[in-house]
Structure formats: structure tokens, C-alpha cells
C-alpha positions in Angstrom: 103.3 101.6 91.6 100.0 101.5 93.3 99.3 97.7 92.1 102.3 96.1 92.6 104.6 94.9 95.0 105.2 97.5 98.1 108.3 100.0 98.2 108.4 102.3 100.7 110.8 104.3 103.3 109.7 105.0 106.6 110.4 106.6 110.0 109.0 106.2 113.6 106.5 103.7 112.8 104.4 102.1 115.5 101.7 99.6 115.4 99.1 98.5 118.5 96.1 96.1 117.9 93.8 96.0 120.5 89.8 96.0 121.4 89.3 95.2 117.7 91.2 97.9 116.5 94.5 98.6 114.7 96.4 101.8 115.5 99.1 103.3 112.9 101.2 106.0 113.7 104.2 107.1 111.2 106.5 109.8 111.8 107.3 110.6 108.0 106.8 108.1 104.6 107.6 107.5 101.1 106.4 105.2 98.8 103.3 102.3 98.8 103.0 99.7 101.4 100.6 97.1 102.0 99.3 97.9 105.9 96.7 95.3 106.2 95.3 92.5 104.5 92.0 90.0 104.9 91.6 87.0 102.8 88.0 86.9 101.6 86.2 83.5 102.7 84.4 81.5 100.6 80.8 82.4 101.5 81.9 85.8 102.3 78.8 88.2 102.7 80.7 91.2 103.2 84.2 92.9 104.1 84.4 96.0 105.8 87.0 98.3 106.2 86.7 101.5 108.5 89.7 103.6 108.5 90.0 107.2 110.2 93.2 109.0 108.4 94.5 111.6 110.5 97.5 113.7 107.7 100.0 115.5 109.8 101.8 116.5 106.8 102.9 115.8 103.1 100.7 113.6 100.8 98.7 110.5 101.1 96.3 108.3 99.2 94.5 105.2 100.7 93.0 102.6 99.0 91.9 98.6 99.1 93.3 96.5 96.3 92.2 92.9 95.3 94.0 91.0 92.5 96.0 94.6 91.1 92.8 96.3 90.9 91.7 99.4 93.3 88.6 98.3 94.7 87.6 101.4 96.3 89.4 105.1 98.1 89.1 105.8 101.7 88.9 110.0 102.7 91.3 111.3 104.7 90.6 113.4 107.6 87.4 111.5 108.7 85.8 107.9 109.6 85.6 106.6 106.4 83.9 103.1 105.5 84.5 101.0 102.2 81.6 98.0 102.0 83.1 95.0 99.6 79.8 93.3 99.0 80.0 89.5 97.8 83.7 89.6 97.5 85.5 86.7 95.3 88.1 84.8 97.3 91.4 86.2 98.0 93.6 89.0 99.3 92.2 92.3 99.8 94.8 94.9 101.0 94.5 98.0 102.5 97.4 100.1 101.4 98.5 103.6 101.6 100.6 105.7 99.0 102.5 108.7 100.4 104.8 111.4 99.8 106.9 112.8 103.0 103.6 112.0 105.1 103.3 111.9 108.6 100.2 110.3 109.3 98.0 108.3 112.0 95.3 105.4 111.4 92.9 103.9 113.1 91.8 100.5 111.4 88.7 98.0 111.8 88.1 95.2 108.9 85.5 92.7 109.6 84.3 90.0 107.4 80.6 88.7 107.6 
């Protein structure tokens, strides 16, 4: 379920933070999972998700959801940017849906 609760099986997951970036490395993943989230502040001008995803095997879909709706997708195999202009208050979640996926992600999320 892309819009509901997370449900996934994953192995060999590593997460690290530094220099304003979050890095994930996942050895094997099947299901749907929220990777990161940000709460939109009242009066925020924009939220920007900059993501570089490298898929080593399997299938993977990377997207951002808010209030049960997908607000955008992010490409795999390159740097991609999704900017939500004038976001409404609430959680914006960076999510992945995969099937037997082995992947790495580098994420930067900014709010202005």
C-alpha cells in the first residue's frame, strides 16, 4: 500500500548522517517504507527533497507523500530534486516501494 502504513522486510540496512546529508544502504528490501519525514512549518515557502538513488538489483519506486496522497516521484540512477512550493502544514514523507531491491540513497531535505 503506497499511501498507507509502512510494511517491509529488509536486510543489511545502514544509515548515516553528516554534512547535511543522510545516506542509506540496503542489502535487500521488499515492501513499502517511510525513509525520512519533514513537518511543514506554517508559512514555509518550500520543502526540497534532493535524492540520488542507485539501484543495484530488483525494482524500486521512490516518492513523496502527504496526507495520504503522492505529491511527486523521484528518478532512480541520477540526482533528482522534488520541490513542494507553499506546502500545507503536516508531514511530508520520503518513501520507497520495492521488490527484492538492493539500493543506496543519498538524501538532502531543506525547508525554506
